[in-house]
Structures are given as structure tokens and as C-alpha cells.
N, C-alpha and C positions, 0 to 999 in steps of 0.2 A: 263170973262174967261181969264185964264192965258195963257202965250205963249206956255207952254208945251201941253195944250189941243189943241191949234191951230195946233201945230206941229204934234200931233198924228192924228188929223182929216185929215190933208193934206197927211200924210204918208199912212193912210188907203186907201184914194182915189187913190193914186199912186199905191199902191200894188194891189188894185182891178183892176185897168185899165191895168197894165203891166204884170201881172203874172197869170198863171192858177194854182189853188190850188188843192191839196197840192203841195208844192214846196220847194226846198232847199232855205234857207235864210242865208245870211252872216251877222252876228252881228259883230260890231267892238267897242271895249271899250278901254279907256285909264284910268289906275288907278295909284296912287302912288305905287311904288314897295314895296309892303307889302304882305307877304305870306298869311296873313289872308284874305285880300281883294280879292286876286286872287282866293283863295279857295272858298270864298263866291260866286263869280261869277260862278266858275266851278260847285259848288253845285246846283245852280239854274238851270243849264242845264243838271244835272245828270239824267241818265235813259232816255234820249231822243235820244241816239245814236249820240250825237254831236261830231264833230271833232274840238278839241280846240288847238289853237296854241298861244303861248305867246312869246313875244320878248321884252327884256329890251332896254330902250333908251341908247344911247351912254354913258351918264353920270350915268346911273343906277338909276335915280330918279323915272322914270316912266316905266310901263310895258304896252305894247299894247296886247290886247287879241282879237283874231279872233275866232269866233265860227261859224262853218258851221253846220246847223241842218235843218232837214226836218220839216216844219211847216204845219199845216192843213189849216189855213186861216189867213187873215190879222189881225183879232182880237187877235189871239194867238201870233203873232209877237209882237204886241203892249203890250200885257200883260207882256211878258218877259222883254221888255224895262222898263216898269213901276216897275216890281218886282226888277230888278237890281237897278234902281234909288232909290227905297224905302229902300233897304236893305244894299247897299254898299255906304258908305260915300266917297265923293271925286271922284266918277266915272264920266267920260265924255263919253257920247254915240256919236258915229260917224255914 
């Protein structure tokens, strides 16, 4: 089993133990400052009523993206992390 599967298992356990669902969840990502990558991430959360904030790093090389969205259960949270990781090159999930 790779590290990401361990990470997702641990995250699911934490989410189940600390949160009553459905609940708002705050995703944070860092991507190279590339309009296409930012739009890809925004598109993944489209139609979910997400509040999305972006902020460029001081030198402009990276953009942090915060996404606050209501999710139904821990599996849905993890699915979105996996979708972003699969579709967007160079993304860092925080």
C-alpha cells in the first residue's frame, strides 16, 4: 500500500471521529501559478456551492487555493482530494 492510501485512511478516521456530517470542509491546495491549473481545480468544485479564494505567493510562482464547501461524508471529501490529485499536475494538497 502506498503512502497516499495510508494518508486517506487516516484522514477518513479523523473526519469520522471529529465531525458530524454533512459539514463544511476547507480544502487547501498549492499549485504553480498557471491559470489553467487554477481553473481545473475550480472546475472540480463547480456546482457544489463552494467558496473559493486564491492568493498568489509573494514571488508569483505559486497560488494557494482555499475552497470552503459543504460535504456529505468523509468519503466525499477524500474523493475530491483524489480527483484533484489525478487531474491537476503539480498540485500540493494541504
